[in-house]
DOLO-18798 format. One line per 5 residues: number of its first residue (from 1); for each residue x, y, z of C-alpha. Coordinates in pm, 1 decimal, padded with zeros to 6 digits. Each point is the difference from the previous one (the first is absolute). Example, Ala and Ser with C-alpha at 12.3 -4.5 7.8 and 13.67 -1.06 7.14 Angstrom:
<rs>
1 = 01230.0,-00450.0,00780.0  00137.0,00344.0,-00066.0
</rs>
This chain:
<rs>
1 = -01026.6,-01545.0,-00450.3  -00308.7,-00086.5,00277.4  00205.3,-00315.4,00120.5  00151.8,00198.3,00293.9  -00341.1,00049.7,00120.7
6 = 00011.9,-00264.3,00163.5  00176.2,00053.2,00274.0  -00149.6,00179.9,00283.5  00323.4,00168.3,00132.1  00062.1,00089.8,-00370.1
11 = -00348.9,00167.3,-00029.7  00009.0,00181.3,00274.6  00386.4,00112.3,-00084.9  -00128.8,00075.6,-00329.8  -00380.8,00196.0,00107.6
16 = 00254.2,00208.3,00233.6  00200.2,00115.2,-00271.4  -00222.9,00110.8,-00213.0  -00173.3,00215.8,00282.8  00311.4,00126.4,00126.5
21 = 00139.2,00067.7,-00390.3  -00381.9,00157.3,-00075.0  00092.3,00247.6,00292.9  00316.9,00126.3,-00120.8  -00168.5,00183.9,-00274.2
26 = -00090.4,00209.6,00187.0  00311.7,00046.3,00171.7  00184.3,00087.6,-00323.2  -00320.1,00220.2,-00155.8  00032.5,00217.8,00358.2
31 = 00254.0,00056.8,00093.9  00099.4,00163.5,-00344.5  -00234.5,00144.6,00005.1  00030.2,00121.0,00355.2  00333.5,00113.8,-00049.4
36 = -00153.2,00208.2,-00268.5  -00225.9,00195.3,00177.9  00207.6,00085.3,00246.5  00297.7,00088.0,-00208.3  -00065.8,00068.8,-00351.2
41 = 00334.6,-00160.7,-00068.0  00043.2,-00261.1,-00252.2  00377.3,00029.8,00188.4  -00131.3,-00095.0,00309.3  -00221.5,-00299.9,-00116.0
46 = 00328.5,-00174.0,-00146.4  00184.2,00059.5,00287.8  -00291.5,-00175.6,00266.8  00003.5,-00271.0,-00294.5  00362.9,-00035.5,00011.9
51 = 00052.9,-00037.8,00325.9  -00270.5,-00277.0,-00014.1  00155.7,-00173.2,-00273.1  00379.8,00005.3,00129.4  -00104.6,-00083.6,00339.9
56 = -00164.4,-00260.6,-00143.4  00281.9,-00151.2,-00195.3  00231.2,00017.1,00275.6  -00205.6,-00233.1,00253.0  -00129.5,-00215.9,-00259.1
61 = 00399.4,-00215.9,00058.1  -00040.1,-00036.4,00360.1  -00422.6,-00092.2,-00041.1  00129.5,-00279.9,-00274.3  00211.0,-00120.1,00328.8
66 = -00251.5,00089.1,00266.8  -00254.2,-00229.8,-00276.6  00241.5,-00268.4,00015.1  00030.4,00000.2,00371.5  -00302.3,00008.9,00162.0
71 = -00353.1,-00091.3,-00137.0  -00098.3,00199.1,-00281.9  -00415.6,00040.4,00110.7  00129.4,00134.5,00342.9  00241.4,00299.1,-00114.7
76 = -00354.8,00082.7,-00320.0  -00193.9,00000.9,00309.6  00299.0,00257.8,00200.8  00025.7,00223.6,-00278.8  -00359.2,-00050.2,-00100.8
81 = -00082.7,00161.7,00399.7  00289.9,00305.8,-00043.3  -00083.2,00138.3,-00398.6  -00429.7,-00053.4,00128.6  00132.0,00173.9,00364.2
86 = 00154.3,00295.8,-00300.3  -00262.4,-00033.4,-00242.9  -00223.7,00117.5,00368.6  00156.4,00273.8,00132.4  00034.0,00164.2,-00383.7
91 = -00397.3,00008.0,00039.7  00012.6,00132.9,00329.6  00241.0,00330.6,-00122.5  -00184.0,00062.9,-00302.0  -00328.1,-00057.7,00116.5
96 = 00103.3,00264.8,00281.9  00127.2,00246.2,-00179.7  00342.8,-00087.0,00147.0  00238.3,-00164.6,-00304.5  00331.5,00180.4,-00058.2
101 = 00226.3,-00126.9,-00268.0  00262.8,-00115.0,00243.2  -00273.1,-00267.6,00134.4  00009.6,-00068.1,-00335.1  00313.3,-00074.5,-00100.8
106 = 00067.4,-00255.2,00355.4  -00289.7,-00181.1,-00128.8  00135.0,-00068.1,-00327.5  00300.1,-00076.3,00142.0  -00153.6,-00248.4,00250.8
111 = -00231.8,-00145.4,-00250.4  00310.4,-00064.8,-00213.6  00194.0,-00186.5,00224.7  -00291.7,-00221.4,00101.8  -00098.6,-00083.4,-00360.0
116 = 00335.5,-00107.4,-00024.1  00029.2,-00227.9,00259.6  -00391.8,-00120.7,-00089.6  00063.2,-00043.4,-00382.3  00216.6,-00287.1,00040.9
121 = -00173.9,-00158.2,00253.6  -00259.4,-00018.4,-00166.7  00141.7,-00116.2,-00348.6  00165.1,-00260.9,00240.4  -00382.6,-00146.8,00122.3
126 = -00161.2,-00123.6,-00338.1  00251.2,-00341.9,-00020.6  -00066.3,00006.0,00353.3  -00344.1,-00029.2,-00055.5  -00125.8,-00243.7,-00276.2
131 = 00195.6,-00315.0,-00183.9  00262.3,00010.5,-00239.9  -00250.4,-00061.3,-00282.1  -00206.7,00307.8,00065.8  00220.8,00195.4,00009.2
136 = -00046.4,00208.2,-00288.4  -00401.9,00050.9,00071.6  00123.7,00104.6,00344.4  00240.8,00281.3,-00129.5  -00299.3,00051.1,-00286.6
141 = -00243.0,00065.4,00241.9  00174.2,00241.7,00149.5  00151.4,00208.8,-00306.7  -00382.9,-00021.1,-00074.0  -00067.3,00150.8,00355.1
146 = 00249.3,00277.6,-00030.6  -00103.9,00116.2,-00382.0  -00402.1,-00020.4,00132.2  00091.8,00207.5,00310.4  00172.2,00272.2,-00323.3
151 = -00206.3,-00029.0,-00200.2  -00315.2,00101.0,00220.8  00195.7,00143.9,00296.6  00097.0,00407.8,-00152.4  -00321.3,00004.3,-00215.3
156 = -00234.9,-00028.5,00392.3  00316.8,00201.9,00205.3  -00045.7,00244.1,-00254.0  -00365.1,00014.0,00019.1  -00020.9,00016.9,00363.2
161 = 00274.6,00283.7,00058.3  -00150.4,00183.5,-00287.4  -00409.2,-00033.6,00125.2  00089.8,00175.0,00351.7  00194.0,00182.1,-00180.6
166 = -00289.1,00152.5,-00226.0  -00205.2,00018.6,00346.3  00184.5,00237.6,00215.5  00026.2,00388.5,00007.3  00087.2,-00016.1,-00398.4
171 = 00265.3,-00233.5,00069.9  00173.0,00242.7,00195.5  00204.2,00041.9,00339.9  -00037.7,-00385.0,00170.7  -00293.7,-00093.6,-00097.9
176 = 00191.7,-00103.6,-00361.3  00221.8,-00242.6,00230.6  -00296.4,-00209.8,00126.6  00018.9,-00204.9,-00274.9  00395.0,-00092.1,00083.4
181 = -00081.7,-00045.0,00321.3  -00288.8,-00263.7,-00020.0  00253.2,-00143.9,-00294.8  00223.0,-00023.2,00275.9  -00240.8,-00201.5,00220.8
186 = -00104.0,-00265.0,-00261.3  00365.3,-00075.3,-00012.7  00021.8,-00031.7,00323.7  -00340.2,-00240.0,00058.1  00194.9,-00194.6,-00335.3
191 = 00264.7,-00074.4,00252.1  -00224.3,-00086.3,00336.8  -00195.0,-00274.3,-00280.7  00313.0,-00122.8,-00134.7  00179.6,-00017.5,00317.8
196 = -00357.3,-00235.2,00149.3  00019.6,-00223.1,-00313.6  00420.5,-00083.6,00064.5  -00075.6,-00066.0,00350.2  -00237.3,-00243.7,-00095.5
201 = 00241.7,-00170.4,-00191.6  00165.4,-00323.1,00180.0  00379.8,00098.3,00115.7  00255.7,-00015.9,-00267.7  00300.3,-00194.9,00176.8
206 = 00391.7,00024.8,-00063.8  00234.4,-00217.0,-00020.0  00329.1,-00000.6,00220.5  00176.8,00030.2,-00367.1  -00257.5,00295.3,-00062.3
211 = 00059.3,00147.0,00302.4  00396.4,-00020.6,00070.4  00089.2,00331.2,-00149.7  00093.5,00159.7,00282.9  00222.9,00226.0,-00195.4
216 = -00225.7,00239.2,-00157.2  00298.3,00118.0,-00280.2  00114.3,-00358.0,-00014.9  -00301.8,-00129.5,-00135.8  00005.3,00260.7,-00203.9
221 = 00292.9,-00085.4,-00174.4  -00034.9,-00376.9,-00014.4  -00318.1,00105.5,-00180.4  00192.2,00199.4,-00263.6  00262.9,-00254.5,-00002.6
226 = -00249.7,-00319.9,-00035.0  -00145.4,00303.0,-00317.7  00324.5,-00026.2,-00170.0  00107.9,-00294.7,-00044.6  -00285.8,-00084.6,-00208.0
231 = -00000.2,00160.4,-00327.5  -00397.0,-00075.4,-00040.9  -00056.3,00243.3,00262.2  00206.9,00262.5,-00043.5  -00106.5,00007.1,-00394.1
236 = -00361.4,00024.5,00116.4  00107.4,00278.0,00231.9  00136.0,00190.8,-00234.1  -00277.5,-00031.6,-00226.4  -00255.2,00153.6,00206.3
241 = 00209.4,00274.3,00113.6  00064.0,00071.4,-00385.4  -00324.6,-00036.6,-00091.6  -00146.4,00234.5,00259.1  00267.1,00257.9,-00052.1
246 = -00111.3,00013.7,-00408.9  -00399.0,-00029.1,00073.5  -00087.6,00175.5,00359.8  00097.8,00366.2,-00116.6  -00127.0,00004.5,-00348.4
251 = -00326.3,-00108.6,00153.5  -00035.1,00162.7,00264.8  00118.4,00322.5,-00015.1  00021.4,-00043.5,-00438.5  -00372.9,-00074.5,-00066.3
256 = -00193.0,00259.9,00223.2  00212.3,00273.3,-00201.2  -00019.7,-00137.2,-00310.7  -00449.1,-00035.7,00080.1  00042.3,00362.8,00165.3
261 = 00196.6,00153.8,-00339.3  -00162.1,-00256.9,-00309.7  -00360.2,-00131.2,00100.0  -00232.7,00173.2,-00117.0  -00220.9,-00138.4,00417.0
266 = 00302.3,00146.9,00244.4  -00024.6,-00160.8,00340.0  -00275.4,-00211.4,-00097.2  00256.1,-00176.5,-00298.5  00212.6,-00054.8,00334.6
271 = -00272.7,-00154.2,00199.8  -00090.3,-00239.7,-00291.3  00358.3,-00112.2,-00119.2  00106.6,-00123.8,00409.8  -00314.6,-00151.3,00005.1
276 = 00035.6,-00215.2,-00322.2  00316.3,-00100.6,00103.2  -00100.5,-00085.0,00383.7  -00313.3,-00184.6,-00193.1  00300.4,-00156.0,-00207.3
281 = 00159.6,-00102.7,00306.2  -00243.3,-00142.7,00139.6  -00076.2,-00244.1,-00303.8  00373.0,-00113.7,-00038.6  -00054.3,-00105.4,00386.0
286 = -00332.0,-00163.1,-00047.4  00230.0,-00156.0,-00363.0  00328.7,-00171.0,00271.5  -00169.9,-00094.0,00250.3  -00276.6,-00216.7,-00244.0
291 = 00233.1,-00142.4,-00262.1  00186.3,-00355.4,00060.8  00384.1,00096.3,00128.6  00164.2,00020.9,-00360.0  00314.8,-00182.5,-00060.2
296 = 00324.8,00221.6,00146.7  00110.2,00077.0,-00339.5  -00305.8,00106.1,-00092.8  -00019.3,00279.7,00284.4  00313.0,00032.1,-00097.7
301 = -00119.0,00118.7,-00298.2  -00289.6,00180.8,00104.7  00162.3,00189.2,00197.4  00282.5,00151.7,-00324.3  -00305.9,00063.1,-00217.1
306 = -00157.3,00148.3,00232.7  00279.9,00256.9,00089.3  00014.7,00079.9,-00379.3  -00345.6,00024.1,-00059.0  -00015.8,00252.1,00284.1
311 = 00346.0,00212.0,-00200.4  -00240.8,00079.1,-00260.4  -00308.6,00044.2,00219.4  00263.4,00291.8,00146.8  00053.6,00140.0,-00367.2
316 = -00264.9,00024.3,-00124.7  -00149.2,00300.8,00275.2  00249.8,00194.1,-00226.2  -00223.5,00064.0,-00250.4  -00373.4,-00143.0,00199.1
321 = -00221.6,00299.8,-00070.3  -00312.3,-00187.5,00070.1  -00138.6,-00138.3,00311.4  -00132.7,-00290.0,-00044.6  00308.1,-00169.9,-00162.2
326 = 00198.0,00154.2,00347.3  -00288.5,-00187.4,00208.0  00070.0,-00276.9,-00248.1  00348.0,00004.0,00036.0  -00012.8,00015.5,00375.1
331 = -00210.6,-00254.0,00039.7  00202.7,-00264.1,-00235.7  00358.6,00125.5,00249.7  -00299.2,-00018.3,00314.2  -00044.3,-00399.3,-00134.0
336 = 00405.9,-00066.0,00020.8  00069.9,00216.8,00265.1  -00253.5,-00264.7,00209.7  00060.7,-00264.1,-00161.5  00390.1,00019.5,00060.5
341 = -00057.4,00132.8,00407.7  -00169.1,-00363.9,00076.1  00267.1,-00189.1,-00230.2  00296.7,00142.8,00123.2  -00069.7,00037.1,00351.5
346 = -00161.1,-00345.0,00070.7  00378.8,-00063.6,-00186.9  00206.1,00117.5,00236.2  -00229.6,-00152.0,00277.4  00079.9,-00356.1,-00097.8
351 = 00344.2,00104.9,-00063.8  00098.1,00095.3,00407.8  00045.9,-00282.1,00272.1  -00310.3,00149.4,00272.1  00225.3,00144.5,00191.2
356 = 00174.7,00260.0,-00282.6  -00364.7,00004.6,-00121.8  -00053.5,00387.9,00159.0  00339.2,00129.3,-00103.0  -00040.0,-00106.8,-00361.3
361 = -00294.1,00192.0,-00025.3  00164.5,00266.3,00216.3  00238.5,-00001.9,-00227.8  -00242.0,00024.4,-00296.5  -00189.0,00279.8,00141.2
366 = 00356.3,00246.1,00016.1  00079.1,-00117.6,-00330.6  -00361.5,00163.0,-00110.1  -00032.9,00297.7,00261.9  00404.4,00093.9,-00109.5
371 = -00018.8,00054.3,-00351.0  -00454.6,00162.4,-00006.2  00134.1,00357.0,00166.7  00299.1,-00018.3,-00291.2  -00211.7,-00093.2,-00247.0
376 = -00246.9,00248.3,00109.8  00285.5,00250.9,00050.9  00152.7,-00027.0,-00366.8  -00378.7,00010.3,-00167.4  -00044.9,00289.0,00163.1
381 = 00378.4,00192.3,-00168.0  -00090.2,-00169.3,-00369.0  -00360.1,00081.2,-00036.5  00112.5,00413.8,00076.5  00167.1,-00028.1,-00362.9
386 = -00144.0,-00289.2,-00176.3  -00341.4,-00167.5,00063.4  00087.7,-00240.3,-00280.8  00348.2,-00031.6,00133.6  -00098.4,-00165.8,00302.1
391 = -00317.0,-00259.2,-00173.4  00294.3,-00100.7,-00243.8  00230.0,-00095.1,00253.8  -00195.3,-00126.4,00247.6  -00102.7,-00207.3,-00278.6
396 = 00367.2,-00108.4,-00145.2  00092.1,-00032.1,00330.9  -00232.2,-00303.7,00070.4  00124.2,-00092.5,-00327.6  00329.2,-00066.1,00101.0
401 = -00100.2,-00144.3,00351.7  -00173.0,-00316.4,-00230.3  00260.2,-00021.9,-00265.1  00225.3,-00039.6,00321.9  -00192.7,-00251.1,00166.4
406 = -00130.2,-00187.6,-00335.2  00445.5,-00080.8,00059.5  -00024.2,-00136.1,00350.7  -00007.7,-00379.1,00010.5  -00103.4,00129.6,00404.0
411 = -00323.6,00140.1,-00122.1  -00072.0,-00182.1,-00357.0  -00087.8,-00317.5,00233.1  -00206.1,00209.0,00291.2  00096.0,-00216.0,00332.0
416 = 00149.2,-00322.8,-00135.8  00307.3,00096.6,00116.7  -00179.3,-00054.8,00407.6  -00156.3,-00293.1,-00148.8  00338.3,-00173.8,-00143.6
421 = 00157.8,00017.8,00366.5  -00294.3,-00112.5,00146.7  00069.9,-00315.4,-00281.9  00336.1,-00050.0,00103.1  -00135.8,-00070.4,00373.5
426 = 00093.0,00364.3,00138.9  -00212.8,00147.7,00317.5  -00330.9,00082.7,-00099.0  -00004.3,00390.4,-00103.7  -00262.8,00015.1,00244.0
431 = -00146.7,-00172.6,00269.3  -00299.6,-00241.1,-00002.9  -00348.5,00151.4,-00050.4  -00278.6,-00184.2,00159.0  -00367.1,00117.2,-00120.6
436 = -00060.9,00302.1,00258.8  00363.2,00126.9,00043.1  00151.6,00206.0,-00243.6  -00013.7,00399.5,-00163.4  00012.6,00177.9,-00276.5
441 = 00271.8,00176.6,-00186.5  00315.9,-00045.9,00118.4  00019.0,-00298.9,00221.0  -00021.5,-00376.8,-00073.2  -00345.4,-00109.9,00085.6
446 = -00228.7,00268.5,00064.2  -00242.9,00235.3,-00048.1  -00019.0,00385.4,-00003.4  00170.4,00196.1,-00239.3  -00022.9,00450.4,-00007.0
451 = -00014.5,00098.8,-00359.1  00226.7,00294.0,-00068.0  00238.9,-00083.3,-00213.9  -00157.0,00286.3,-00110.8  -00116.5,00160.4,00343.5
</rs>
């Protein structure tokens, strides 16, 4: 799993990304807390988060075009400059006592747009930073850093905000927001560190083929035609979207309600369950990056088996009244989720030509982010009628997804269509990758990725 760290540029990239991801957790805790402190309205909080989510989804396809047209390193640096400036601005207005809600809406919109540009570039970088035989290692380390940040960051951010709140005027007035302002300072500093590390990397060159996309809409259409003409890519993206639809809402809307209504530890139970999920993801990522690459048919069987197992795990929550049982189930789902994240991202990277990697990853992320809001909204509606119905329905949906996957030769022979094309003498699926010129998560031979399939 650690082989990718032999590349200096990859080490700089991975460390910079991990630090920025840790800083992101302070933003993800501070922003909702700030909205609730200012308005006391869950509807306002939902609206702010929706603005960020929609703007991010809309900018991802153009972001994929940019990632194929310009050096990913440069896009990441300038994106972090803008995001760091926004974080510093939020810190200034919060600590200065001049923050207003319109500022938070504006910041959410700007963050969403810039993040939508950043993420395809980040995903397209790893294949440029590591050689092909180290893609699993590079992707695993990126996912590992993301999950480690998810595991440690929220607790650190919450403790920081809570500590300052208890020290100021019994938590009243602007004193209650001091910790929020400091959290935004931490976020801004994390971007400054990330920018410094990314700038220390060697410059990424863009070949003439990669830089020829003069018309963004034409470039997006070209990417869609590329994916549409390859059934194994279409099915992988469809299955990822379906899996998100059936899992995201039940896990992140249904499980909190389950903890509140059934589990004796309440909020503590929720924290234990989510920590179990994050720890499971870490184990899955380490496993994917440490084992010898299985054959395509073995990988296909693993993917199908995990889909079916996820279905059984989700359905079991309908009858769960034990916190430790819920932790165990979420931990096991996390292991599968971490393994699948690394495996599928690496598969998509290897399936795309280098000049198509950014767009491939943007298609993947658009599919994921498009189904997440729908899953959350549907889960909220269903759970009001029946918590058992939500989990049984989600489990049935995942079981159906696994059964459909089992009927598809493109999935059973995981990645073999691309290998067969190469064996017939077709153009390589990606440009050659030498040591030190790769990126992780969507390309052809590289080293940087974000996690999120779940994020």
